[in-house]
All heavy atoms as TSV, in Angstrom:
chain	resi	resn	atom	element	x	y	z
A	1	MET	N	N	-142.633	84.618	-31.765
A	1	MET	CA	C	-143.291	83.439	-32.315
A	1	MET	C	C	-144.722	83.396	-31.800
A	1	MET	O	O	-144.995	83.705	-30.663
A	1	MET	CB	C	-142.521	82.187	-31.910
A	1	MET	CG	C	-143.301	80.937	-32.173
A	1	MET	SD	S	-142.411	79.523	-32.808
A	1	MET	CE	C	-142.036	79.969	-34.451
A	2	ARG	N	N	-145.597	82.974	-32.627
A	2	ARG	CA	C	-147.027	82.892	-32.313
A	2	ARG	C	C	-147.313	81.663	-31.464
A	2	ARG	O	O	-146.732	80.611	-31.653
A	2	ARG	CB	C	-147.802	82.830	-33.616
A	2	ARG	CG	C	-149.282	82.868	-33.417
A	2	ARG	CD	C	-149.968	82.904	-34.753
A	2	ARG	NE	N	-151.380	82.855	-34.519
A	2	ARG	CZ	C	-152.274	83.308	-35.345
A	2	ARG	NH1	N	-151.917	83.850	-36.451
A	2	ARG	NH2	N	-153.542	83.220	-35.073
A	3	ASP	N	N	-148.238	81.776	-30.512
A	3	ASP	CA	C	-148.662	80.662	-29.672
A	3	ASP	C	C	-149.434	79.670	-30.536
A	3	ASP	O	O	-150.525	79.959	-30.999
A	3	ASP	CB	C	-149.545	81.174	-28.544
A	3	ASP	CG	C	-150.052	80.080	-27.631
A	3	ASP	OD1	O	-149.574	78.930	-27.748
A	3	ASP	OD2	O	-150.911	80.375	-26.787
A	4	VAL	N	N	-148.837	78.478	-30.768
A	4	VAL	CA	C	-149.462	77.499	-31.656
A	4	VAL	C	C	-150.750	76.936	-31.090
A	4	VAL	O	O	-151.592	76.455	-31.831
A	4	VAL	CB	C	-148.493	76.348	-32.039
A	4	VAL	CG1	C	-147.338	76.884	-32.848
A	4	VAL	CG2	C	-148.016	75.601	-30.825
A	5	SER	N	N	-150.942	76.999	-29.791
A	5	SER	CA	C	-152.180	76.484	-29.225
A	5	SER	C	C	-153.369	77.358	-29.613
A	5	SER	O	O	-154.503	76.919	-29.570
A	5	SER	CB	C	-152.071	76.391	-27.699
A	5	SER	OG	O	-151.904	77.682	-27.143
A	6	ALA	N	N	-153.096	78.598	-30.021
A	6	ALA	CA	C	-154.173	79.502	-30.411
A	6	ALA	C	C	-154.574	79.333	-31.868
A	6	ALA	O	O	-155.555	79.885	-32.309
A	6	ALA	CB	C	-153.741	80.948	-30.167
A	7	VAL	N	N	-153.786	78.568	-32.630
A	7	VAL	CA	C	-154.073	78.364	-34.046
A	7	VAL	C	C	-154.927	77.117	-34.207
A	7	VAL	O	O	-154.562	76.044	-33.768
A	7	VAL	CB	C	-152.761	78.217	-34.860
A	7	VAL	CG1	C	-153.067	77.948	-36.322
A	7	VAL	CG2	C	-151.902	79.450	-34.707
A	8	SER	N	N	-156.085	77.275	-34.806
A	8	SER	CA	C	-156.950	76.117	-35.007
A	8	SER	C	C	-156.513	75.338	-36.239
A	8	SER	O	O	-155.900	75.879	-37.146
A	8	SER	CB	C	-158.407	76.568	-35.154
A	8	SER	OG	O	-158.541	77.370	-36.299
A	9	VAL	N	N	-156.862	74.055	-36.265
A	9	VAL	CA	C	-156.526	73.211	-37.401
A	9	VAL	C	C	-157.489	73.549	-38.531
A	9	VAL	O	O	-158.702	73.483	-38.379
A	9	VAL	CB	C	-156.641	71.714	-37.019
A	9	VAL	CG1	C	-156.440	70.840	-38.241
A	9	VAL	CG2	C	-155.636	71.363	-35.943
A	10	SER	N	N	-156.914	73.934	-39.654
A	10	SER	CA	C	-157.710	74.311	-40.818
A	10	SER	C	C	-156.897	74.008	-42.058
A	10	SER	O	O	-155.694	74.215	-42.073
A	10	SER	CB	C	-158.046	75.801	-40.762
A	10	SER	OG	O	-158.576	76.234	-41.994
A	11	SER	N	N	-157.550	73.530	-43.103
A	11	SER	CA	C	-156.822	73.182	-44.312
A	11	SER	C	C	-156.446	74.415	-45.123
A	11	SER	O	O	-155.759	74.303	-46.127
A	11	SER	CB	C	-157.635	72.210	-45.166
A	11	SER	OG	O	-158.838	72.818	-45.567
A	12	ASP	N	N	-156.867	75.607	-44.702
A	12	ASP	CA	C	-156.482	76.808	-45.429
A	12	ASP	C	C	-155.639	77.770	-44.592
A	12	ASP	O	O	-155.407	78.900	-44.986
A	12	ASP	CB	C	-157.699	77.512	-46.020
A	12	ASP	CG	C	-158.677	77.986	-44.967
A	12	ASP	OD1	O	-158.570	77.565	-43.802
A	12	ASP	OD2	O	-159.558	78.799	-45.308
A	13	HIS	N	N	-155.164	77.304	-43.441
A	13	HIS	CA	C	-154.275	78.088	-42.581
A	13	HIS	C	C	-153.120	77.209	-42.108
A	13	HIS	O	O	-153.315	76.034	-41.795
A	13	HIS	CB	C	-155.017	78.617	-41.353
A	13	HIS	CG	C	-155.950	79.728	-41.659
A	13	HIS	ND1	N	-157.230	79.513	-42.101
A	13	HIS	CD2	C	-155.782	81.068	-41.613
A	13	HIS	CE1	C	-157.822	80.679	-42.297
A	13	HIS	NE2	N	-156.961	81.640	-42.012
A	14	CYS	N	N	-151.932	77.800	-42.040
A	14	CYS	CA	C	-150.766	77.083	-41.534
A	14	CYS	C	C	-150.986	76.749	-40.057
A	14	CYS	O	O	-151.385	77.616	-39.274
A	14	CYS	CB	C	-149.516	77.945	-41.709
A	14	CYS	SG	S	-148.018	77.209	-41.017
A	15	ALA	N	N	-150.713	75.504	-39.673
A	15	ALA	CA	C	-150.922	75.063	-38.292
A	15	ALA	C	C	-149.931	75.693	-37.325
A	15	ALA	O	O	-150.180	75.728	-36.124
A	15	ALA	CB	C	-150.822	73.543	-38.208
A	16	ALA	N	N	-148.814	76.222	-37.815
A	16	ALA	CA	C	-147.807	76.815	-36.935
A	16	ALA	C	C	-147.951	78.324	-36.815
A	16	ALA	O	O	-148.008	78.856	-35.716
A	16	ALA	CB	C	-146.407	76.459	-37.414
A	17	CYS	N	N	-148.014	79.012	-37.939
A	17	CYS	CA	C	-148.019	80.482	-37.898
A	17	CYS	C	C	-149.390	81.086	-38.160
A	17	CYS	O	O	-149.601	82.269	-37.945
A	17	CYS	CB	C	-147.006	81.046	-38.892
A	17	CYS	SG	S	-147.458	80.861	-40.634
A	18	GLY	N	N	-150.323	80.288	-38.647
A	18	GLY	CA	C	-151.673	80.771	-38.901
A	18	GLY	C	C	-151.844	81.510	-40.210
A	18	GLY	O	O	-152.918	82.038	-40.488
A	19	LYS	N	N	-150.785	81.546	-41.050
A	19	LYS	CA	C	-150.865	82.242	-42.332
A	19	LYS	C	C	-151.995	81.656	-43.174
A	19	LYS	O	O	-152.122	80.449	-43.306
A	19	LYS	CB	C	-149.545	82.101	-43.079
A	19	LYS	CG	C	-149.548	82.697	-44.471
A	19	LYS	CD	C	-148.224	82.438	-45.181
A	19	LYS	CE	C	-148.290	82.921	-46.617
A	19	LYS	NZ	N	-147.056	82.575	-47.340
A	20	HIS	N	N	-152.807	82.537	-43.739
A	20	HIS	CA	C	-153.899	82.102	-44.604
A	20	HIS	C	C	-153.309	81.677	-45.942
A	20	HIS	O	O	-152.592	82.440	-46.579
A	20	HIS	CB	C	-154.913	83.223	-44.797
A	20	HIS	CG	C	-156.076	82.841	-45.641
A	20	HIS	ND1	N	-157.009	81.909	-45.225
A	20	HIS	CD2	C	-156.455	83.234	-46.873
A	20	HIS	CE1	C	-157.910	81.762	-46.181
A	20	HIS	NE2	N	-157.598	82.560	-47.189
A	21	LEU	N	N	-153.574	80.453	-46.363
A	21	LEU	CA	C	-153.054	79.919	-47.613
A	21	LEU	C	C	-154.159	79.950	-48.652
A	21	LEU	O	O	-155.202	79.329	-48.479
A	21	LEU	CB	C	-152.558	78.484	-47.407
A	21	LEU	CG	C	-151.504	78.316	-46.312
A	21	LEU	CD1	C	-151.251	76.843	-46.036
A	21	LEU	CD2	C	-150.222	79.018	-46.705
A	22	GLN	N	N	-153.905	80.676	-49.717
A	22	GLN	CA	C	-154.913	80.780	-50.773
A	22	GLN	C	C	-154.231	80.960	-52.115
A	22	GLN	O	O	-153.062	81.320	-52.181
A	22	GLN	CB	C	-155.844	81.957	-50.522
A	22	GLN	CG	C	-155.159	83.301	-50.546
A	22	GLN	CD	C	-156.130	84.434	-50.249
A	22	GLN	OE1	O	-157.306	84.210	-49.994
A	22	GLN	NE2	N	-155.650	85.657	-50.289
A	23	GLY	N	N	-154.931	80.694	-53.173
A	23	GLY	CA	C	-154.409	80.902	-54.519
A	23	GLY	C	C	-153.125	80.148	-54.783
A	23	GLY	O	O	-153.089	78.922	-54.685
A	24	ASP	N	N	-152.068	80.880	-55.087
A	24	ASP	CA	C	-150.778	80.273	-55.425
A	24	ASP	C	C	-149.927	79.920	-54.213
A	24	ASP	O	O	-148.822	79.413	-54.364
A	24	ASP	CB	C	-149.980	81.206	-56.333
A	24	ASP	CG	C	-150.613	81.357	-57.704
A	24	ASP	OD1	O	-151.361	80.438	-58.104
A	24	ASP	OD2	O	-150.369	82.377	-58.365
A	25	ASP	N	N	-150.400	80.231	-52.989
A	25	ASP	CA	C	-149.638	79.876	-51.794
A	25	ASP	C	C	-149.482	78.371	-51.720
A	25	ASP	O	O	-150.420	77.615	-51.965
A	25	ASP	CB	C	-150.339	80.365	-50.517
A	25	ASP	CG	C	-150.276	81.870	-50.355
A	25	ASP	OD1	O	-149.363	82.489	-50.927
A	25	ASP	OD2	O	-151.144	82.406	-49.662
A	26	ARG	N	N	-148.304	77.937	-51.363
A	26	ARG	CA	C	-148.011	76.508	-51.302
A	26	ARG	C	C	-148.274	75.978	-49.898
A	26	ARG	O	O	-147.785	76.532	-48.922
A	26	ARG	CB	C	-146.540	76.295	-51.655
A	26	ARG	CG	C	-146.136	74.863	-51.691
A	26	ARG	CD	C	-144.757	74.725	-52.303
A	26	ARG	NE	N	-144.291	73.377	-52.073
A	26	ARG	CZ	C	-143.082	73.077	-51.684
A	26	ARG	NH1	N	-142.201	74.020	-51.509
A	26	ARG	NH2	N	-142.736	71.839	-51.497
A	27	ALA	N	N	-149.030	74.923	-49.796
A	27	ALA	CA	C	-149.297	74.274	-48.517
A	27	ALA	C	C	-148.562	72.948	-48.499
A	27	ALA	O	O	-148.676	72.152	-49.429
A	27	ALA	CB	C	-150.790	74.039	-48.322
A	28	LEU	N	N	-147.791	72.723	-47.433
A	28	LEU	CA	C	-147.112	71.441	-47.243
A	28	LEU	C	C	-147.971	70.600	-46.308
A	28	LEU	O	O	-148.125	70.918	-45.148
A	28	LEU	CB	C	-145.726	71.658	-46.627
A	28	LEU	CG	C	-144.779	72.557	-47.422
A	28	LEU	CD1	C	-143.480	72.759	-46.634
A	28	LEU	CD2	C	-144.481	71.969	-48.771
A	29	PHE	N	N	-148.566	69.551	-46.829
A	29	PHE	CA	C	-149.419	68.694	-46.022
A	29	PHE	C	C	-148.555	67.717	-45.244
A	29	PHE	O	O	-147.746	67.002	-45.815
A	29	PHE	CB	C	-150.384	67.884	-46.901
A	29	PHE	CG	C	-151.518	68.703	-47.436
A	29	PHE	CD1	C	-151.370	69.441	-48.584
A	29	PHE	CD2	C	-152.724	68.726	-46.762
A	29	PHE	CE1	C	-152.419	70.201	-49.084
A	29	PHE	CE2	C	-153.779	69.483	-47.259
A	29	PHE	CZ	C	-153.621	70.217	-48.419
A	30	VAL	N	N	-148.719	67.690	-43.950
A	30	VAL	CA	C	-148.016	66.738	-43.108
A	30	VAL	C	C	-148.995	65.688	-42.602
A	30	VAL	O	O	-148.693	64.511	-42.594
A	30	VAL	CB	C	-147.330	67.452	-41.919
A	30	VAL	CG1	C	-146.759	66.456	-40.937
A	30	VAL	CG2	C	-146.221	68.362	-42.447
A	31	GLU	N	N	-150.144	66.113	-42.202
A	31	GLU	CA	C	-151.157	65.197	-41.683
A	31	GLU	C	C	-152.498	65.509	-42.355
A	31	GLU	O	O	-153.355	66.157	-41.782
A	31	GLU	CB	C	-151.269	65.333	-40.174
A	31	GLU	CG	C	-149.998	64.949	-39.442
A	31	GLU	CD	C	-150.093	65.216	-37.961
A	31	GLU	OE1	O	-150.328	66.373	-37.587
A	31	GLU	OE2	O	-149.952	64.253	-37.193
A	32	GLU	N	N	-152.632	65.051	-43.582
A	32	GLU	CA	C	-153.867	65.325	-44.320
A	32	GLU	C	C	-155.095	64.774	-43.616
A	32	GLU	O	O	-156.165	65.378	-43.684
A	32	GLU	CB	C	-153.780	64.742	-45.729
A	32	GLU	CG	C	-152.880	65.535	-46.641
A	32	GLU	CD	C	-152.934	65.016	-48.056
A	32	GLU	OE1	O	-153.942	65.281	-48.737
A	32	GLU	OE2	O	-151.970	64.353	-48.465
A	33	GLU	N	N	-154.957	63.626	-42.935
A	33	GLU	CA	C	-156.119	63.002	-42.302
A	33	GLU	C	C	-156.739	63.872	-41.210
A	33	GLU	O	O	-157.910	63.727	-40.898
A	33	GLU	CB	C	-155.771	61.606	-41.755
A	33	GLU	CG	C	-154.698	61.563	-40.689
A	33	GLU	CD	C	-153.272	61.553	-41.219
A	33	GLU	OE1	O	-153.065	61.530	-42.435
A	33	GLU	OE2	O	-152.346	61.591	-40.392
A	34	VAL	N	N	-155.960	64.780	-40.615
A	34	VAL	CA	C	-156.520	65.703	-39.621
A	34	VAL	C	C	-156.598	67.124	-40.146
A	34	VAL	O	O	-156.971	68.040	-39.422
A	34	VAL	CB	C	-155.719	65.672	-38.284
A	34	VAL	CG1	C	-155.797	64.317	-37.633
A	34	VAL	CG2	C	-154.283	66.102	-38.494
A	35	GLY	N	N	-156.203	67.314	-41.404
A	35	GLY	CA	C	-156.288	68.633	-42.010
A	35	GLY	C	C	-155.205	69.597	-41.584
A	35	GLY	O	O	-155.371	70.804	-41.693
A	36	ARG	N	N	-154.097	69.086	-41.065
A	36	ARG	CA	C	-153.009	69.948	-40.602
A	36	ARG	C	C	-152.056	70.216	-41.754
A	36	ARG	O	O	-151.473	69.303	-42.305
A	36	ARG	CB	C	-152.262	69.277	-39.446
A	36	ARG	CG	C	-151.256	70.191	-38.788
A	36	ARG	CD	C	-150.606	69.525	-37.599
A	36	ARG	NE	N	-151.625	69.243	-36.593
A	36	ARG	CZ	C	-151.477	68.367	-35.610
A	36	ARG	NH1	N	-150.375	67.669	-35.495
A	36	ARG	NH2	N	-152.438	68.169	-34.749
A	37	VAL	N	N	-151.912	71.480	-42.133
A	37	VAL	CA	C	-151.019	71.878	-43.211
A	37	VAL	C	C	-150.059	72.950	-42.697
A	37	VAL	O	O	-150.332	73.615	-41.696
A	37	VAL	CB	C	-151.783	72.401	-44.450
A	37	VAL	CG1	C	-152.672	71.336	-45.032
A	37	VAL	CG2	C	-152.567	73.651	-44.123
A	38	PHE	N	N	-148.960	73.095	-43.402
A	38	PHE	CA	C	-147.947	74.075	-43.033
A	38	PHE	C	C	-147.518	74.840	-44.274
A	38	PHE	O	O	-147.525	74.307	-45.376
A	38	PHE	CB	C	-146.733	73.369	-42.409
A	38	PHE	CG	C	-147.068	72.626	-41.151
A	38	PHE	CD1	C	-147.447	71.298	-41.203
A	38	PHE	CD2	C	-147.034	73.254	-39.926
A	38	PHE	CE1	C	-147.782	70.602	-40.046
A	38	PHE	CE2	C	-147.372	72.572	-38.766
A	38	PHE	CZ	C	-147.743	71.244	-38.825
A	39	CYS	N	N	-147.099	76.085	-44.097
A	39	CYS	CA	C	-146.714	76.920	-45.229
A	39	CYS	C	C	-145.230	76.792	-45.567
A	39	CYS	O	O	-144.815	77.203	-46.648
A	39	CYS	CB	C	-147.059	78.386	-44.969
A	39	CYS	SG	S	-146.157	79.156	-43.623
A	40	SER	N	N	-144.428	76.229	-44.653
A	40	SER	CA	C	-142.989	76.114	-44.907
A	40	SER	C	C	-142.387	75.017	-44.032
A	40	SER	O	O	-142.994	74.583	-43.047
A	40	SER	CB	C	-142.279	77.435	-44.606
A	40	SER	OG	O	-142.297	77.690	-43.214
A	41	GLU	N	N	-141.184	74.608	-44.389
A	41	GLU	CA	C	-140.473	73.629	-43.571
A	41	GLU	C	C	-140.145	74.217	-42.207
A	41	GLU	O	O	-140.134	73.493	-41.202
A	41	GLU	CB	C	-139.218	73.157	-44.285
A	41	GLU	CG	C	-139.525	72.287	-45.491
A	41	GLU	CD	C	-138.271	71.765	-46.176
A	41	GLU	OE1	O	-137.200	71.717	-45.550
A	41	GLU	OE2	O	-138.378	71.405	-47.360
A	42	ASP	N	N	-139.879	75.519	-42.137
A	42	ASP	CA	C	-139.609	76.171	-40.855
A	42	ASP	C	C	-140.818	76.063	-39.926
A	42	ASP	O	O	-140.675	75.850	-38.720
A	42	ASP	CB	C	-139.243	77.641	-41.054
A	42	ASP	CG	C	-137.863	77.825	-41.662
A	42	ASP	OD1	O	-137.022	76.896	-41.572
A	42	ASP	OD2	O	-137.618	78.914	-42.226
A	43	CYS	N	N	-142.015	76.195	-40.482
A	43	CYS	CA	C	-143.226	76.076	-39.667
A	43	CYS	C	C	-143.439	74.643	-39.194
A	43	CYS	O	O	-143.903	74.423	-38.078
A	43	CYS	CB	C	-144.443	76.585	-40.436
A	43	CYS	SG	S	-144.586	78.387	-40.406
A	44	ILE	N	N	-143.097	73.675	-40.027
A	44	ILE	CA	C	-143.190	72.270	-39.610
A	44	ILE	C	C	-142.273	72.038	-38.420
A	44	ILE	O	O	-142.673	71.465	-37.400
A	44	ILE	CB	C	-142.826	71.316	-40.771
A	44	ILE	CG1	C	-143.863	71.396	-41.881
A	44	ILE	CG2	C	-142.695	69.873	-40.260
A	44	ILE	CD1	C	-143.467	70.682	-43.162
A	45	THR	N	N	-141.042	72.512	-38.536
A	45	THR	CA	C	-140.061	72.354	-37.455
A	45	THR	C	C	-140.535	73.056	-36.189
A	45	THR	O	O	-140.488	72.477	-35.097
A	45	THR	CB	C	-138.695	72.913	-37.886
A	45	THR	OG1	O	-138.255	72.215	-39.049
A	45	THR	CG2	C	-137.656	72.750	-36.793
A	46	ALA	N	N	-140.993	74.278	-36.314
A	46	ALA	CA	C	-141.450	75.040	-35.150
A	46	ALA	C	C	-142.610	74.348	-34.445
A	46	ALA	O	O	-142.673	74.308	-33.213
A	46	ALA	CB	C	-141.865	76.452	-35.571
A	47	HIS	N	N	-143.525	73.781	-35.220
A	47	HIS	CA	C	-144.694	73.125	-34.638
A	47	HIS	C	C	-144.325	71.865	-33.854
A	47	HIS	O	O	-144.853	71.622	-32.772
A	47	HIS	CB	C	-145.693	72.775	-35.744
A	47	HIS	CG	C	-146.933	72.136	-35.239
A	47	HIS	ND1	N	-147.974	72.851	-34.695
A	47	HIS	CD2	C	-147.301	70.834	-35.173
A	47	HIS	CE1	C	-148.925	72.019	-34.322
A	47	HIS	NE2	N	-148.549	70.788	-34.610
A	48	PHE	N	N	-143.416	71.077	-34.410
A	48	PHE	CA	C	-143.082	69.803	-33.790
A	48	PHE	C	C	-141.858	69.843	-32.871
A	48	PHE	O	O	-141.569	68.851	-32.202
A	48	PHE	CB	C	-142.881	68.726	-34.871
A	48	PHE	CG	C	-144.165	68.329	-35.545
A	48	PHE	CD1	C	-144.456	68.782	-36.822
A	48	PHE	CD2	C	-145.089	67.530	-34.894
A	48	PHE	CE1	C	-145.644	68.432	-37.451
A	48	PHE	CE2	C	-146.283	67.178	-35.504
A	48	PHE	CZ	C	-146.555	67.630	-36.791
A	49	GLN	N	N	-141.125	70.959	-32.810
A	49	GLN	CA	C	-139.904	71.033	-32.021
A	49	GLN	C	C	-140.093	70.705	-30.538
A	49	GLN	O	O	-139.269	69.979	-29.965
A	49	GLN	CB	C	-139.224	72.397	-32.182
A	49	GLN	CG	C	-137.787	72.406	-31.680
A	49	GLN	CD	C	-136.907	71.422	-32.449
A	49	GLN	OE1	O	-136.856	71.462	-33.668
A	49	GLN	NE2	N	-136.233	70.543	-31.746
A	50	PRO	N	N	-141.126	71.200	-29.858
A	50	PRO	CA	C	-141.297	70.840	-28.445
A	50	PRO	C	C	-141.402	69.323	-28.223
A	50	PRO	O	O	-140.825	68.780	-27.280
A	50	PRO	CB	C	-142.590	71.546	-28.039
A	50	PRO	CG	C	-142.695	72.687	-28.984
A	50	PRO	CD	C	-142.132	72.183	-30.284
A	51	GLU	N	N	-142.120	68.635	-29.095
A	51	GLU	CA	C	-142.249	67.179	-28.980
A	51	GLU	C	C	-140.910	66.494	-29.270
A	51	GLU	O	O	-140.533	65.544	-28.586
A	51	GLU	CB	C	-143.326	66.671	-29.928
A	51	GLU	CG	C	-143.679	65.226	-29.707
A	51	GLU	CD	C	-144.877	64.795	-30.543
A	51	GLU	OE1	O	-145.621	65.639	-31.050
A	51	GLU	OE2	O	-145.051	63.575	-30.664
A	52	ILE	N	N	-140.197	66.972	-30.270
A	52	ILE	CA	C	-138.883	66.418	-30.606
A	52	ILE	C	C	-137.936	66.591	-29.424
A	52	ILE	O	O	-137.219	65.654	-29.044
A	52	ILE	CB	C	-138.314	67.089	-31.870
A	52	ILE	CG1	C	-139.147	66.697	-33.090
A	52	ILE	CG2	C	-136.843	66.735	-32.073
A	52	ILE	CD1	C	-138.864	67.544	-34.319
A	53	ASP	N	N	-137.923	67.782	-28.820
A	53	ASP	CA	C	-137.060	68.046	-27.668
A	53	ASP	C	C	-137.372	67.104	-26.512
A	53	ASP	O	O	-136.470	66.592	-25.849
A	53	ASP	CB	C	-137.197	69.496	-27.211
A	53	ASP	CG	C	-136.625	70.486	-28.205
A	53	ASP	OD1	O	-135.836	70.075	-29.098
A	53	ASP	OD2	O	-136.976	71.684	-28.100
A	54	SER	N	N	-138.648	66.864	-26.268
A	54	SER	CA	C	-139.061	65.972	-25.184
A	54	SER	C	C	-138.599	64.537	-25.438
A	54	SER	O	O	-138.089	63.865	-24.527
A	54	SER	CB	C	-140.580	66.016	-25.039
A	54	SER	OG	O	-141.011	65.092	-24.080
A	55	ILE	N	N	-138.759	64.067	-26.661
A	55	ILE	CA	C	-138.333	62.709	-27.013
A	55	ILE	C	C	-136.814	62.577	-26.896
A	55	ILE	O	O	-136.309	61.589	-26.351
A	55	ILE	CB	C	-138.816	62.339	-28.428
A	55	ILE	CG1	C	-140.346	62.195	-28.434
A	55	ILE	CG2	C	-138.152	61.050	-28.922
A	55	ILE	CD1	C	-140.950	62.128	-29.821
A	56	GLU	N	N	-136.082	63.590	-27.373
A	56	GLU	CA	C	-134.621	63.552	-27.270
A	56	GLU	C	C	-134.168	63.569	-25.815
A	56	GLU	O	O	-133.242	62.855	-25.446
A	56	GLU	CB	C	-133.999	64.733	-28.017
A	56	GLU	CG	C	-134.004	64.559	-29.508
A	56	GLU	CD	C	-133.362	65.735	-30.235
A	56	GLU	OE1	O	-133.190	66.821	-29.637
A	56	GLU	OE2	O	-133.033	65.551	-31.421
A	57	LYS	N	N	-134.815	64.373	-24.991
A	57	LYS	CA	C	-134.471	64.436	-23.566
A	57	LYS	C	C	-134.660	63.072	-22.911
A	57	LYS	O	O	-133.800	62.591	-22.172
A	57	LYS	CB	C	-135.326	65.484	-22.868
A	57	LYS	CG	C	-135.006	65.657	-21.410
A	57	LYS	CD	C	-135.877	66.732	-20.798
A	57	LYS	CE	C	-135.621	66.855	-19.319
A	57	LYS	NZ	N	-136.482	67.850	-18.680
A	58	ASP	N	N	-135.788	62.432	-23.197
A	58	ASP	CA	C	-136.061	61.108	-22.651
A	58	ASP	C	C	-135.050	60.084	-23.164
A	58	ASP	O	O	-134.567	59.244	-22.410
A	58	ASP	CB	C	-137.488	60.686	-23.007
A	58	ASP	CG	C	-137.922	59.450	-22.257
A	58	ASP	OD1	O	-137.719	59.395	-21.020
A	58	ASP	OD2	O	-138.457	58.530	-22.908
A	59	TYR	N	N	-134.725	60.169	-24.443
A	59	TYR	CA	C	-133.751	59.249	-25.046
A	59	TYR	C	C	-132.400	59.365	-24.356
A	59	TYR	O	O	-131.804	58.359	-23.955
A	59	TYR	CB	C	-133.616	59.539	-26.540
A	59	TYR	CG	C	-132.459	58.808	-27.190
A	59	TYR	CD1	C	-132.549	57.469	-27.522
A	59	TYR	CD2	C	-131.271	59.479	-27.478
A	59	TYR	CE1	C	-131.493	56.796	-28.112
A	59	TYR	CE2	C	-130.209	58.824	-28.065
A	59	TYR	CZ	C	-130.316	57.489	-28.386
A	59	TYR	OH	O	-129.263	56.832	-28.955
A	60	PHE	N	N	-131.899	60.585	-24.188
A	60	PHE	CA	C	-130.576	60.776	-23.613
A	60	PHE	C	C	-130.574	60.468	-22.106
A	60	PHE	O	O	-129.524	60.111	-21.548
A	60	PHE	CB	C	-130.047	62.171	-23.879
A	60	PHE	CG	C	-129.626	62.370	-25.311
A	60	PHE	CD1	C	-130.299	63.246	-26.138
A	60	PHE	CD2	C	-128.570	61.633	-25.831
A	60	PHE	CE1	C	-129.910	63.408	-27.466
A	60	PHE	CE2	C	-128.178	61.783	-27.151
A	60	PHE	CZ	C	-128.849	62.668	-27.973
A	61	LYS	N	N	-131.725	60.544	-21.451
A	61	LYS	CA	C	-131.815	60.180	-20.052
A	61	LYS	C	C	-131.611	58.682	-19.861
A	61	LYS	O	O	-131.046	58.227	-18.878
A	61	LYS	CB	C	-133.178	60.605	-19.488
A	61	LYS	CG	C	-133.335	60.347	-18.018
A	61	LYS	CD	C	-134.582	60.974	-17.423
A	61	LYS	CE	C	-135.834	60.549	-18.142
A	61	LYS	NZ	N	-137.059	61.005	-17.483
A	62	HIS	N	N	-132.049	57.882	-20.835
A	62	HIS	CA	C	-131.955	56.426	-20.730
A	62	HIS	C	C	-130.747	55.843	-21.448
A	62	HIS	O	O	-130.501	54.648	-21.373
A	62	HIS	CB	C	-133.234	55.788	-21.282
A	62	HIS	CG	C	-134.423	56.068	-20.420
A	62	HIS	ND1	N	-135.284	57.099	-20.678
A	62	HIS	CD2	C	-134.853	55.470	-19.301
A	62	HIS	CE1	C	-136.215	57.123	-19.749
A	62	HIS	NE2	N	-135.986	56.154	-18.901
A	63	ARG	N	N	-130.028	56.670	-22.144
A	63	ARG	CA	C	-128.856	56.199	-22.889
A	63	ARG	C	C	-127.672	56.041	-21.935
A	63	ARG	O	O	-127.433	56.895	-21.110
A	63	ARG	CB	C	-128.532	57.232	-23.957
A	63	ARG	CG	C	-127.450	56.785	-24.865
A	63	ARG	CD	C	-127.279	57.799	-25.992
A	63	ARG	NE	N	-126.136	57.402	-26.775
A	63	ARG	CZ	C	-125.377	58.214	-27.429
A	63	ARG	NH1	N	-125.629	59.500	-27.429
A	63	ARG	NH2	N	-124.358	57.790	-28.120
A	64	PRO	N	N	-126.959	54.901	-22.032
A	64	PRO	CA	C	-125.830	54.690	-21.108
A	64	PRO	C	C	-124.694	55.668	-21.338
A	64	PRO	O	O	-124.501	56.222	-22.360
A	64	PRO	CB	C	-125.352	53.280	-21.420
A	64	PRO	CG	C	-126.013	52.846	-22.671
A	64	PRO	CD	C	-127.132	53.797	-22.937
């Protein structure tokens, strides 16, 4: 897996894998206001998974 911190935010590159999106390539916009786009649902999941894991860990720590 590619280091997501090395991928810059660009409206023509996937924020997770860095794939160049052009022509008929489909871009899934998640955060248009910051220009963050993704090429697939898998890339969306990969990008946000560390944050999701952290939130779930905190949730289960406080759950009775």
